[in-house]
Backbone bond lengths (Angstrom), bond angles and torsions (degrees), N, CA, C in turn:
res aa  C-N    CA-C-N  psi(-1)  N-CA   C-N-CA  omega(-1)  CA-C   N-CA-C  phi
1 X - - - 1.459 - - 1.464 109.04 -
2 X 1.314 113.74 128.81 1.471 119.01 176.23 1.494 114.28 -89.15
3 X 1.322 124.89 125.04 1.512 126.24 179.38 1.488 104.51 -102.30
4 X 1.413 103.40 140.86 1.567 114.66 173.73 1.530 105.34 -98.84
5 X 1.343 109.07 91.05 1.497 118.92 -176.24 1.515 111.47 -53.90
6 X 1.240 116.93 -40.83 1.460 117.48 -175.30 1.545 116.25 -65.94
7 X 1.418 112.75 -41.34 1.470 116.25 176.31 1.546 109.91 -68.77
8 X 1.342 121.01 -33.06 1.428 125.62 -177.54 1.614 107.50 -69.33
9 X 1.259 116.92 -36.58 1.430 121.32 175.30 1.467 115.70 -63.80
10 X 1.323 111.83 -43.78 1.446 120.33 177.57 1.458 115.48 -65.19
11 X 1.438 118.05 -36.83 1.453 119.78 173.89 1.435 114.95 -70.46
12 X 1.371 122.72 -30.26 1.429 120.97 178.06 1.567 110.02 -75.53
13 X 1.356 117.07 -28.83 1.457 114.03 174.25 1.540 114.58 -68.55
14 X 1.324 114.47 -33.37 1.508 119.01 178.81 1.520 108.15 -68.45
15 X 1.388 118.06 -37.71 1.447 116.81 178.40 1.455 115.22 -66.48
16 X 1.385 115.00 -39.43 1.528 117.61 176.88 1.450 115.75 -65.71
17 X 1.398 118.84 -32.65 1.455 122.63 -179.56 1.579 108.96 -72.65
18 X 1.349 118.60 -38.63 1.464 121.24 174.11 1.527 113.14 -64.15
19 X 1.263 119.04 -43.60 1.468 121.39 175.70 1.573 113.33 -59.43
20 X 1.370 117.93 -34.12 1.439 123.50 -177.97 1.484 107.68 -71.64
21 X 1.402 118.97 -39.07 1.452 118.54 179.96 1.525 111.82 -71.16
22 X 1.277 117.19 -32.48 1.518 119.16 -178.43 1.468 109.30 -68.65
23 X 1.379 118.51 -39.01 1.468 121.79 -179.97 1.550 110.23 -64.99
24 X 1.361 114.73 -38.79 1.464 120.06 177.98 1.385 113.24 -61.73
25 X 1.453 119.17 -45.27 1.398 120.85 176.63 1.477 116.49 -65.15
26 X 1.286 113.96 -36.51 1.467 117.92 179.49 1.564 110.73 -65.22
27 X 1.313 115.35 -36.71 1.452 119.93 -179.20 1.538 110.48 -66.47
28 X 1.351 114.69 -40.46 1.498 120.83 -178.01 1.575 108.60 -67.97
29 X 1.263 114.99 -37.69 1.541 118.21 179.90 1.382 108.83 -67.94
30 X 1.430 118.39 -39.03 1.485 119.80 -179.23 1.526 110.41 -64.06
31 X 1.411 117.55 -42.02 1.407 121.43 179.28 1.498 115.00 -61.78
32 X 1.419 115.95 -39.01 1.395 117.71 179.85 1.488 111.34 -71.64
33 X 1.370 120.98 -28.23 1.372 124.11 179.77 1.588 107.58 -74.45
34 X 1.349 118.36 -26.88 1.475 118.71 -176.81 1.512 108.89 -75.85
35 X 1.439 118.80 -30.26 1.455 121.02 -174.76 1.560 109.63 -84.29
36 X 1.330 115.80 125.44 1.397 120.20 -179.13 1.570 109.69 -115.13
37 X 1.214 122.43 121.26 1.491 124.22 -176.57 1.412 108.69 -65.51
38 X 1.331 124.88 153.10 1.446 124.01 -176.49 1.527 107.99 -71.18
39 X 1.308 124.88 -14.44 1.428 122.45 179.69 1.564 111.70 -100.28
40 X 1.313 120.63 14.22 1.412 125.35 -175.34 1.442 116.38 76.03
41 X 1.245 119.13 176.73 1.503 126.85 179.26 1.481 111.01 -120.43
42 X 1.219 116.24 45.95 1.465 121.08 178.99 1.471 112.46 -63.89
43 X 1.346 114.85 142.89 1.481 120.99 -172.23 1.580 104.03 -112.29
44 X 1.328 113.97 168.91 1.428 118.22 -179.26 1.424 114.93 -67.91
45 X 1.341 121.90 -16.17 1.441 123.98 173.75 1.512 116.01 -84.26
46 X 1.447 116.69 4.44 1.417 117.98 178.65 1.422 114.83 89.21
47 X 1.354 121.10 -4.33 1.463 124.50 176.50 1.420 112.17 -82.07
48 X 1.343 119.23 171.88 1.391 124.14 -179.76 1.510 114.45 87.89
49 X 1.300 117.58 176.10 1.504 123.62 -170.81 1.562 106.60 -84.96
50 X 1.278 116.38 158.97 1.497 125.37 171.36 1.534 107.04 -84.39
51 X 1.433 115.49 -174.77 1.436 123.06 -176.56 1.557 109.95 -68.04
52 X 1.251 113.73 133.44 1.505 118.92 177.90 1.498 106.38 -92.98
53 X 1.344 114.61 97.60 1.485 123.14 -177.54 1.526 116.32 -65.32
54 X 1.353 113.73 -32.00 1.437 115.34 173.53 1.488 114.68 -62.15
55 X 1.262 115.82 -46.01 1.495 120.98 179.37 1.591 109.12 -65.19
56 X 1.309 112.79 -37.25 1.504 112.91 179.44 1.515 111.02 -68.82
57 X 1.342 119.14 -36.16 1.475 121.11 175.24 1.509 111.06 -64.47
58 X 1.314 118.48 -39.69 1.482 121.47 178.05 1.502 111.14 -61.99
59 X 1.347 111.99 -44.62 1.450 116.14 -176.11 1.535 110.56 -68.42
60 X 1.324 116.86 -31.54 1.532 119.77 177.63 1.480 114.81 -70.64
61 X 1.438 112.21 -32.79 1.458 117.96 178.26 1.543 112.10 -71.23
62 X 1.341 116.18 -25.59 1.475 119.05 179.31 1.528 113.07 -80.86
63 X 1.334 117.31 -4.51 1.484 119.52 177.91 1.561 109.11 -76.19
64 X 1.306 114.96 145.43 1.507 118.55 -179.93 1.552 111.34 -66.18
65 X 1.313 110.86 132.20 1.560 114.54 -174.98 1.575 106.36 -85.66
66 X 1.375 114.29 129.40 1.405 120.09 -179.20 1.558 108.38 -96.86
67 X 1.371 115.56 130.03 1.427 122.19 177.94 1.527 112.79 -82.47
68 X 1.332 114.95 139.40 1.450 119.14 -179.79 1.498 109.13 -70.68
69 X 1.390 116.17 149.22 1.485 120.19 178.05 1.488 111.71 -59.31
70 X 1.392 115.94 143.24 1.425 122.53 -176.43 1.548 111.62 -76.19
71 X 1.376 117.01 62.37 1.432 122.59 179.34 1.503 114.13 -62.20
72 X 1.228 117.67 -34.46 1.471 124.54 -177.77 1.581 113.27 -66.78
73 X 1.333 112.14 -39.54 1.519 120.01 174.81 1.560 111.57 -64.60
74 X 1.265 117.37 -45.80 1.465 124.83 -176.60 1.628 106.12 -62.02
75 X 1.300 113.89 -42.11 1.485 117.85 -176.74 1.559 109.80 -63.44
76 X 1.323 115.94 -44.61 1.473 121.85 175.58 1.460 117.79 -60.37
77 X 1.374 112.95 -40.40 1.435 123.99 176.20 1.538 108.20 -61.07
78 X 1.312 121.04 -48.92 1.458 124.99 176.61 1.411 109.23 -58.22
79 X 1.315 119.01 -46.79 1.541 120.34 -177.21 1.489 111.81 -60.08
80 X 1.291 115.25 -39.61 1.455 122.09 -177.73 1.486 108.29 -67.43
81 X 1.344 122.03 -44.35 1.419 125.27 178.38 1.506 111.18 -60.14
82 X 1.351 118.48 -45.09 1.434 122.68 179.42 1.571 108.95 -61.46
83 X 1.312 117.73 -41.29 1.440 123.88 -178.47 1.574 109.81 -60.08
84 X 1.303 112.51 -50.30 1.459 118.74 178.23 1.534 112.66 -57.43
85 X 1.357 114.25 -45.34 1.460 119.51 178.67 1.545 111.45 -60.56
86 X 1.312 117.18 -45.08 1.478 118.64 176.91 1.505 113.88 -62.53
87 X 1.332 117.08 -42.85 1.477 119.02 -179.19 1.555 112.19 -70.51
88 X 1.300 119.39 -15.59 1.453 119.90 175.56 1.537 110.84 -66.57
89 X 1.336 120.65 -14.26 1.316 120.92 -177.58 1.497 117.33 -81.37
90 X 1.381 118.06 -0.62 1.480 125.25 -178.56 1.576 101.95 -86.27
91 X 1.388 112.60 132.04 1.408 119.34 175.60 1.565 109.59 -147.25
92 X 1.306 117.87 162.69 1.498 126.01 -176.32 1.538 109.38 -123.50
93 X 1.302 115.14 127.36 1.432 124.92 176.31 1.511 108.90 -93.49
94 X 1.274 120.60 122.49 1.493 121.63 -179.19 1.476 110.28 -75.40
95 X 1.381 116.99 162.02 1.528 119.04 -175.64 1.585 110.20 -63.74
96 X 1.278 122.21 -21.72 1.467 121.08 179.37 1.539 113.46 -93.34
97 X 1.374 114.63 10.41 1.483 117.56 -174.50 1.483 110.59 -123.12
98 X 1.243 115.81 170.23 1.528 122.05 165.64 1.507 105.69 -134.63
99 X 1.306 116.47 142.03 1.450 124.25 179.97 1.494 113.50 -89.26
100 X 1.278 122.22 119.02 1.483 123.30 174.65 1.499 108.28 -106.94
101 X 1.325 116.68 122.25 1.496 123.28 -172.15 1.445 108.48 -108.33
102 X 1.426 116.15 130.01 1.404 121.40 175.51 1.472 107.73 -112.88
103 X 1.386 115.27 139.82 1.540 117.24 174.87 1.458 105.53 -117.47
104 X 1.376 115.76 121.90 1.435 125.51 -174.63 1.542 110.95 49.01
105 X 1.279 115.23 43.51 1.510 122.14 178.43 1.474 119.55 79.94
106 X 1.454 118.85 -0.71 1.459 125.07 178.99 1.409 109.46 -109.56
107 X 1.380 117.67 141.78 1.499 124.24 -177.77 1.552 105.87 -61.39
108 X 1.371 110.65 133.22 1.540 116.45 -179.12 1.513 110.39 -116.36
109 X 1.348 116.32 -50.46 1.492 121.88 -174.55 1.525 113.85 -161.71
110 X 1.311 113.93 164.31 1.505 120.00 174.22 1.427 105.36 -124.17
111 X 1.378 115.98 136.17 1.430 120.02 179.78 1.529 112.28 -126.26
112 X 1.376 121.90 153.12 1.381 124.29 -178.88 1.504 114.00 -85.92
113 X 1.333 114.75 -161.01 1.429 121.66 -174.78 1.516 110.92 -74.34
114 X 1.415 117.40 146.15 1.381 119.37 -177.00 1.501 112.63 128.03
115 X 1.391 117.20 175.59 1.468 118.89 178.81 1.598 108.62 -78.36
116 X 1.315 114.89 146.41 1.429 118.69 -179.80 1.534 104.08 -148.68
117 X 1.433 111.46 175.95 1.470 117.98 -177.11 1.546 102.94 -141.41
118 X 1.391 113.34 135.34 1.473 125.22 176.29 1.496 107.40 -128.34
119 X 1.263 117.42 146.43 1.397 120.06 177.62 1.510 108.20 -62.36
120 X 1.293 119.03 138.26 1.489 120.89 -169.64 1.550 113.71 -66.32
121 X 1.293 114.36 159.28 1.510 118.27 174.72 1.409 113.21 -54.05
122 X 1.338 122.63 141.70 1.479 125.95 7.12 1.563 113.21 -94.11
123 X 1.276 118.45 15.32 1.506 116.77 -177.06 1.578 111.97 -77.48
124 X 1.317 119.83 -44.60 1.462 126.70 178.75 1.456 110.20 -126.36
125 X 1.287 116.30 145.36 1.460 128.03 172.82 1.491 113.06 -126.24
126 X 1.319 115.02 141.23 1.636 117.39 -174.39 1.481 104.59 -122.43
127 X 1.425 111.22 127.55 1.556 117.20 168.78 1.527 104.73 -114.19
128 X 1.351 109.73 145.59 1.494 116.72 -174.42 1.501 108.89 -132.35
129 X 1.397 117.01 78.06 1.422 122.01 173.58 1.547 112.91 -72.28
130 X 1.414 112.68 144.95 1.504 121.22 -179.13 1.489 105.92 -83.73
131 X 1.302 116.30 99.44 1.516 123.00 -177.75 1.500 114.52 -79.33
132 X 1.303 120.22 -22.73 1.524 122.48 -177.02 1.550 112.44 -98.17
133 X 1.372 115.24 -12.64 1.366 118.20 177.85 1.514 114.82 -70.44
134 X 1.306 118.39 132.57 1.553 122.49 174.48 1.471 106.04 -80.76
135 X 1.376 116.53 116.96 1.457 118.98 177.83 1.572 107.73 -104.33
136 X 1.306 114.42 159.46 1.490 118.39 -176.03 1.553 110.92 -136.83
137 X 1.311 112.52 141.65 1.485 116.95 173.15 1.560 106.48 -123.52
138 X 1.218 119.28 148.90 1.427 124.70 -171.51 1.577 107.06 -115.22
139 X 1.250 113.28 134.76 1.519 121.03 179.33 1.533 108.52 -120.54
140 X 1.316 116.28 126.30 1.395 122.63 173.94 1.517 111.85 90.41
141 X 1.329 119.15 -8.91 1.439 122.21 175.38 1.533 104.99 -158.59
142 X 1.435 112.43 172.87 1.410 122.56 175.12 1.516 109.91 -135.97
143 X 1.244 118.23 134.83 1.491 117.85 175.59 1.532 109.75 -82.75
144 X 1.345 111.70 123.23 1.497 115.09 -175.40 1.449 112.34 -73.44
145 X 1.371 116.29 120.38 1.437 121.25 177.74 1.561 113.40 73.52
146 X 1.202 123.69 10.16 1.391 124.11 -179.67 1.551 116.05 -111.38
147 X 1.290 115.76 -24.78 1.443 118.40 179.21 1.571 114.26 66.13
148 X 1.341 117.12 -131.52 1.412 119.93 -179.24 1.498 113.96 -101.51
149 X 1.300 117.22 34.43 1.382 120.02 -177.77 1.583 112.31 -99.45
150 X 1.241 117.55 170.60 1.514 119.59 179.09 1.536 113.78 -89.04
151 X 1.290 116.69 5.85 1.468 118.41 -175.33 1.469 112.30 -76.86
152 X 1.328 114.59 147.25 1.471 118.52 -178.95 1.515 110.23 -84.23
153 X 1.263 114.15 138.02 1.475 122.78 176.64 1.429 117.66 -157.79
154 X 1.329 121.86 -174.65 1.465 124.67 -178.31 1.527 105.88 -69.76
155 X 1.349 118.50 144.00 1.357 124.22 -179.08 1.500 111.16 -109.46
156 X 1.158 120.74 152.50 1.534 128.78 173.61 1.472 107.82 -120.79
157 X 1.312 119.62 117.61 1.456 128.17 -176.34 1.514 109.19 -79.08
158 X 1.356 113.09 139.78 1.406 118.42 177.55 1.571 108.09 -121.75
159 X 1.379 117.19 93.81 1.534 118.88 -173.39 1.513 111.35 -59.25
160 X 1.303 118.32 -30.20 1.496 120.20 -174.97 1.537 109.27 -64.87
161 X 1.333 118.11 -27.16 1.499 120.34 179.32 1.505 110.82 -97.38
162 X 1.413 119.08 -37.88 1.409 121.86 -171.11 1.535 111.74 -82.15
163 X 1.261 120.73 -25.13 1.422 122.02 178.37 1.522 114.87 -67.81
164 X 1.406 121.69 114.20 1.434 122.53 -178.10 1.537 110.64 -132.73
165 X 1.364 116.22 154.94 1.435 119.58 -173.39 1.495 109.42 -104.52
166 X 1.259 119.53 132.78 1.449 127.83 -175.40 1.593 106.15 -85.18
167 X 1.376 112.60 174.08 1.508 118.97 -178.79 1.561 109.37 -65.59
168 X 1.226 114.63 -33.08 1.604 120.17 -177.74 1.496 108.71 -94.75
169 X 1.327 119.66 20.35 1.467 126.84 169.30 1.527 112.19 63.15
170 X 1.356 114.65 45.04 1.433 123.92 171.05 1.605 106.79 -109.53
171 X 1.277 114.58 148.36 1.502 122.01 179.90 1.543 105.78 -94.87
172 X 1.241 122.23 129.02 1.531 125.12 174.91 1.531 105.09 -127.55
173 X 1.264 110.60 152.07 1.447 123.40 -178.29 1.566 108.34 -97.14
174 X 1.265 119.54 108.55 1.510 120.61 -168.18 1.675 101.92 -119.32
175 X 1.256 112.84 124.29 1.536 118.30 176.91 1.537 105.89 -125.58
176 X 1.330 117.35 129.79 1.469 116.38 176.55 1.547 103.37 -156.00
177 X 1.395 111.60 171.17 1.485 119.76 176.38 1.513 106.42 -127.90
178 X 1.366 116.56 154.45 1.451 126.87 175.45 1.416 111.73 -117.37
179 X 1.350 116.45 128.30 1.431 122.07 174.09 1.467 109.90 -102.14
180 X 1.353 118.15 140.56 1.504 123.56 178.18 1.434 109.28 -150.69
181 X 1.413 115.40 162.66 1.370 128.53 177.22 1.534 109.38 -128.59
182 X 1.273 115.57 153.10 1.514 122.50 178.23 1.559 106.65 -80.15
183 X 1.355 116.54 116.19 1.443 121.58 176.37 1.466 114.78 -89.60
184 X 1.381 114.05 -43.09 1.474 121.73 -179.02 1.580 106.13 -124.16
185 X 1.344 119.62 102.99 1.442 118.92 -173.84 1.524 111.90 -69.27
186 X 1.356 119.43 -25.68 1.476 121.02 177.59 1.495 111.40 -66.23
187 X 1.317 113.79 -50.69 1.485 118.94 178.03 1.478 111.67 -65.21
188 X 1.340 121.29 -37.48 1.455 128.20 179.28 1.562 106.11 -58.04
189 X 1.261 116.76 -48.51 1.521 121.74 -169.21 1.501 111.18 -77.50
190 X 1.373 119.84 -40.42 1.394 120.16 -169.11 1.556 117.19 -118.02
191 X 1.280 116.61 -6.08 1.516 116.67 175.59 1.530 109.69 -98.94
192 X 1.306 121.64 -11.28 1.396 124.81 177.01 1.504 112.34 -129.34
193 X 1.314 118.57 136.11 1.492 121.92 -177.00 1.566 109.17 -80.88
194 X 1.359 117.39 -53.72 1.442 125.15 -175.94 1.551 106.54 -119.13
195 X 1.330 115.75 89.31 1.529 122.38 -176.00 1.477 112.40 -56.47
196 X 1.345 114.79 -50.43 1.537 118.15 -175.24 1.432 110.14 -63.29
197 X 1.300 120.36 -39.66 1.508 125.27 -177.22 1.581 108.81 -66.66
198 X 1.315 116.83 -37.76 1.438 123.52 179.79 1.645 110.29 -65.08
199 X 1.380 112.72 -42.85 1.419 117.23 -179.40 1.560 111.15 -66.96
200 X 1.386 109.97 -39.65 1.487 113.95 -177.48 1.551 111.45 -67.92
201 X 1.292 113.01 -41.52 1.554 116.57 -178.31 1.569 108.13 -66.85
202 X 1.330 118.19 -38.23 1.498 116.77 -177.52 1.463 108.19 -70.72
203 X 1.350 118.96 -39.28 1.507 120.48 -178.86 1.523 110.18 -65.21
204 X 1.348 117.93 -43.57 1.377 121.81 -179.18 1.537 112.38 -63.26
205 X 1.392 113.79 -42.60 1.490 118.02 175.04 1.530 112.54 -57.98
206 X 1.343 115.92 -46.72 1.435 121.46 179.04 1.565 113.27 -61.02
207 X 1.278 115.27 -39.87 1.430 118.24 -177.86 1.584 110.35 -73.12
208 X 1.291 116.47 -35.16 1.498 120.30 176.83 1.553 106.22 -64.05
209 X 1.276 117.04 -39.67 1.561 116.59 177.63 1.434 112.01 -64.26
210 X 1.334 120.52 -43.03 1.486 123.80 179.36 1.522 109.28 -60.83
211 X 1.338 116.56 -51.80 1.465 121.11 -175.14 1.528 106.10 -64.77
212 X 1.298 120.25 -41.23 1.436 120.59 178.66 1.507 116.01 -61.54
213 X 1.332 120.62 -22.82 1.421 123.14 173.75 1.472 114.34 -95.99
214 X 1.346 119.52 8.89 1.384 125.42 -179.41 1.545 113.10 -112.40
215 X 1.310 116.43 149.69 1.481 122.12 179.48 1.607 105.52 -102.32
216 X 1.248 111.85 134.35 1.440 116.88 -170.59 1.622 109.65 -72.95
217 X 1.355 113.63 -37.01 1.513 116.62 179.11 1.539 109.07 -61.37
218 X 1.380 115.85 -46.11 1.506 118.61 -175.34 1.531 108.46 -67.47
219 X 1.359 123.30 -33.41 1.433 123.34 -175.52 1.501 111.65 -76.47
220 X 1.366 117.49 -23.28 1.450 123.45 -172.64 1.560 112.55 -100.32
221 X 1.430 115.23 -15.28 1.459 119.49 -179.97 1.527 113.19 -115.56
222 X 1.360 116.75 -109.43 1.384 123.50 -171.86 1.624 107.79 -72.97
223 X 1.322 118.03 -28.17 1.477 116.90 -177.62 1.515 108.46 -69.79
224 X 1.375 118.10 -35.75 1.421 119.23 177.46 1.519 115.18 -64.05
225 X 1.371 116.70 -39.06 1.363 121.56 -179.77 1.491 112.54 -67.48
226 X 1.323 113.55 -37.34 1.528 117.29 176.77 1.468 115.83 -65.08
227 X 1.394 113.84 -40.70 1.398 120.17 174.94 1.563 114.41 -59.88
228 X 1.443 108.20 -43.33 1.438 116.48 -175.11 1.543 108.57 -64.69
229 X 1.335 117.95 -41.17 1.453 122.52 -178.46 1.435 110.75 -63.32
230 X 1.334 120.52 -49.87 1.394 125.88 -178.86 1.556 115.02 -61.56
231 X 1.304 113.61 -42.51 1.429 121.39 174.06 1.515 114.87 -64.82
232 X 1.331 116.93 -32.73 1.438 117.93 177.37 1.586 109.49 -73.04
233 X 1.226 120.27 -33.09 1.509 122.51 174.39 1.524 111.16 -65.95
234 X 1.305 119.62 -37.84 1.423 120.85 174.70 1.529 118.10 -68.04
235 X 1.361 112.69 -35.06 1.467 118.84 175.62 1.537 111.33 -68.93
236 X 1.330 114.59 -36.25 1.572 118.03 178.71 1.540 109.25 -62.02
237 X 1.321 117.50 -24.00 1.462 116.70 -176.98 1.522 113.43 -79.44
238 X 1.353 116.04 -8.76 1.457 119.69 -177.83 1.573 106.39 -88.45
239 X 1.316 119.06 118.35 1.511 118.28 -178.15 1.505 109.62 -72.52
240 X 1.371 111.15 146.99 1.450 119.73 172.97 1.617 115.29 81.87
241 X 1.368 118.42 4.23 1.446 118.01 177.12 1.455 109.28 -107.80
242 X 1.283 115.96 153.37 1.475 122.34 172.36 1.513 105.62 -131.17
243 X 1.344 116.46 148.62 1.493 121.05 -177.37 1.523 107.63 -150.40
244 X 1.260 112.49 157.60 1.506 120.28 177.14 1.624 104.98 -107.85
245 X 1.397 112.42 146.91 1.406 116.18 172.82 1.514 116.93 -70.01
246 X 1.301 118.69 133.45 1.407 117.48 -177.34 1.514 115.55 -76.58
247 X 1.312 116.32 146.25 1.494 121.95 -175.82 1.479 110.69 -119.84
248 X 1.400 111.91 82.69 1.401 120.11 177.60 1.574 113.87 104.23
249 X 1.317 120.69 -33.85 1.426 127.45 179.00 1.500 115.17 -76.86
250 X 1.321 115.73 166.42 1.452 120.75 178.19 1.494 112.86 -103.46
251 X 1.376 118.97 40.76 1.416 117.14 -174.11 1.537 106.96 -158.37
252 X 1.378 113.38 153.96 1.464 118.90 173.08 1.482 112.28 -105.84
253 X 1.358 115.78 148.37 1.481 120.73 171.01 1.525 103.65 -102.48
254 X 1.341 114.31 119.12 1.437 121.06 -171.38 1.598 105.17 -115.01
255 X 1.373 116.25 125.62 1.357 119.76 172.57 1.497 116.62 -85.39
256 X 1.321 115.67 116.46 1.580 121.13 -173.37 1.364 110.76 -118.58
257 X 1.309 118.73 28.09 1.458 119.06 -178.00 1.562 114.05 -68.92
258 X 1.349 115.67 -16.14 1.513 118.45 176.39 1.510 109.53 -70.08
259 X 1.260 117.28 -18.39 1.453 120.36 -177.55 1.487 115.68 -96.59
260 X 1.361 114.96 -16.39 1.424 122.58 -179.35 1.585 112.43 -69.73
261 X 1.170 116.63 141.14 1.492 121.45 -178.33 1.532 112.17 90.29
262 X 1.263 118.42 -9.68 1.527 121.05 173.33 1.575 109.18 -77.85
263 X 1.338 112.89 168.32 1.448 116.63 -179.23 1.531 110.74 -128.48
264 X 1.312 114.27 159.18 1.453 120.64 178.62 1.570 106.68 -149.43
265 X 1.312 115.69 125.71 1.449 118.41 -179.46 1.520 115.26 64.16
266 X 1.362 115.03 28.20 1.533 120.35 -179.82 1.535 110.82 83.46
267 X 1.351 120.94 4.60 1.455 123.10 -174.37 1.590 109.38 -117.19
268 X 1.335 112.46 122.19 1.425 117.77 178.29 1.514 113.86 -72.19
269 X 1.305 114.46 135.93 1.522 117.49 -178.84 1.487 111.50 -103.99
270 X 1.281 115.56 104.50 1.450 119.38 -178.05 1.552 104.00 -177.59
271 X 1.421 118.95 126.92 1.420 132.70 2.12 1.468 118.66 -78.91
272 X 1.306 119.26 -153.34 1.465 123.26 178.78 1.487 114.81 -64.60
273 X 1.322 116.31 -24.60 1.436 121.43 -179.65 1.585 109.43 -68.15
274 X 1.313 115.28 -32.76 1.508 118.96 169.39 1.436 115.10 -63.40
275 X 1.376 115.48 -41.04 1.469 120.41 178.97 1.591 109.21 -65.10
276 X 1.319 114.59 -40.78 1.486 118.70 175.82 1.491 111.91 -55.19
277 X 1.321 116.60 -45.12 1.445 122.02 177.86 1.512 112.02 -63.73
278 X 1.311 117.56 -38.63 1.470 126.02 -178.76 1.466 108.94 -62.07
279 X 1.459 118.70 -45.83 1.313 122.73 -176.54 1.592 111.91 -73.22
280 X 1.330 116.60 -30.88 1.422 121.70 176.11 1.521 108.78 -65.40
281 X 1.284 120.18 -41.49 1.536 126.25 179.08 1.521 110.77 -74.38
282 X 1.344 117.41 -50.42 1.428 118.60 -178.85 1.497 123.71 -77.18
283 X 1.351 112.73 -41.90 1.466 121.28 -177.64 1.481 112.45 -106.47
284 X 1.317 117.70 -6.44 1.492 122.15 -179.77 1.624 108.82 57.71
285 X 1.316 114.08 36.76 1.475 119.13 -179.43 1.485 107.15 -120.52
286 X 1.328 116.94 131.02 1.419 121.94 -179.69 1.518 112.54 -94.01
287 X 1.311 118.12 119.98 1.434 123.83 177.80 1.546 107.97 -125.88
288 X 1.314 120.53 162.22 1.337 127.39 179.90 1.488 115.04 -104.11
289 X 1.243 121.10 121.35 1.501 118.10 -176.30 1.551 110.22 -73.53
290 X 1.354 115.22 147.94 1.521 120.35 -172.46 1.463 111.99 -71.53
291 X 1.346 121.46 -16.53 1.459 119.70 178.48 1.498 113.31 -59.32
292 X 1.359 114.69 -27.86 1.482 116.93 176.51 1.495 112.63 -64.14
293 X 1.267 122.07 -23.53 1.446 128.09 -178.15 1.541 114.16 -118.09
294 X 1.336 117.65 19.76 1.388 123.77 -179.71 1.532 114.82 60.31
295 X 1.273 109.41 37.22 1.496 122.11 176.21 1.521 109.89 -123.54
296 X 1.276 121.82 68.27 1.522 122.44 178.06 1.521 112.18 -62.07
297 X 1.335 114.17 146.81 1.427 117.27 -178.62 1.520 114.48 84.51
298 X 1.388 119.57 1.21 1.377 121.17 -179.13 1.544 110.68 -128.41
299 X 1.321 115.50 162.24 1.438 123.83 170.64 1.426 110.26 -125.86
300 X 1.382 119.41 156.47 1.414 124.70 175.60 1.562 109.83 -109.83
301 X 1.354 116.34 125.03 1.437 124.75 -178.34 1.541 107.75 -112.38
302 X 1.290 119.53 120.34 1.476 121.01 176.32 1.480 111.67 -91.02
303 X 1.367 113.22 145.85 1.480 117.98 174.44 1.547 113.62 -122.80
304 X 1.339 110.97 27.97 1.439 119.65 174.36 1.577 110.57 -77.58
305 X 1.313 117.93 62.22 1.422 120.96 -176.00 1.542 107.35 -159.36
306 X 1.270 111.77 -179.96 1.500 113.18 179.95 1.551 111.91 -70.30
307 X 1.306 116.56 157.73 1.523 117.02 -178.20 1.528 108.53 -66.09
308 X 1.322 120.23 -32.81 1.411 120.23 -176.79 1.639 109.21 -62.09
309 X 1.305 112.41 -49.43 1.520 117.72 -176.65 1.546 107.73 -65.59
310 X 1.339 115.10 -32.14 1.567 115.29 -177.39 1.497 107.06 -71.18
311 X 1.241 118.18 -38.14 1.473 121.59 -178.28 1.479 110.92 -67.47
312 X 1.337 114.83 -38.84 1.517 116.93 -179.68 1.587 109.12 -69.56
313 X 1.281 116.01 -35.83 1.467 118.17 -176.01 1.485 111.47 -74.14
314 X 1.342 121.77 -43.61 1.412 123.79 176.29 1.502 115.02 -67.09
315 X 1.341 118.61 -29.60 1.450 121.50 172.83 1.528 109.64 -66.03
316 X 1.371 115.02 -46.02 1.447 118.31 -177.80 1.597 109.95 -63.62
317 X 1.330 118.38 -36.80 1.480 126.26 -179.72 1.602 105.04 -64.31
318 X 1.255 117.82 -44.28 1.456 122.82 -177.86 1.552 106.93 -62.20
319 X 1.346 119.38 -49.07 1.498 122.48 178.98 1.459 111.46 -60.50
320 X 1.329 117.56 -44.06 1.483 121.84 178.84 1.550 115.39 -59.57
321 X 1.279 112.57 -45.40 1.463 120.27 177.57 1.504 111.57 -63.51
322 X 1.279 117.76 -29.23 1.515 120.51 -176.22 1.508 105.83 -76.75
323 X 1.327 125.27 -9.11 1.473 123.46 170.61 1.517 113.92 -77.87
324 X 1.286 119.05 -14.43 1.474 124.06 179.45 1.479 115.92 -86.60
């Protein structure tokens, strides 16, 4: 018998490949039969097992647990922010201030010294100007490093402000300062944009008018002596004051120590700067306290003005001091 070895080899290979596939399919079927779903393998004919609740519970426990959003924390954070915002409305007005309250940018009320409450920003806004402080502006010069205080220091001249023309067409160098207090804080804050500049410009204009109506020869010679004599007589009529005669200057140094330590309206007047504030408020007369020139207990009264104005001012000072 003759064998076809090639065909026989090919047949054996096909048989081996078929057996390998059968074994693989059998293994897969066995694995599928070993796996049982947690809900059972029930069939449409009602056969098989029902749901396996224990396996279902185990599978549920293996699921990742999701945490609920921190809604409680967010709520308390918002409550804290609102509380801080409401508490920001507490403010204190110092004794030398007045509180001016705006509501939505419109004037609402004025409050005095002490603790107060305003609806927080942006509903209400509070301004606190210093109404009892005597402020000062300088015309014709600037105090170097001193600002608006009464302290003595080096001065820097400003010729564009101090140069003024007299009635007989002479140029004089005039340097002076103006002291003022806030009478109406609402008008001070909202009717004028630059308060100090307005006071300076008004004072400079008034001084130029006075100088323009004066003759330099009269003011520097016989006119000065006459004004000095009459002003001396008026000062002598004020009880309790002592003064020295000026030697060349246009002002008196007046000793007012007899009035220091007295009270008016429940407020004690001491030192001389308090008396200067008192005279500015009661007599509408501006004097310079001696502390600015190392002369405590004294005030400086200028008489570089018309005799009529000097007489009115000294009379008003006398009446104001009589209140103490």
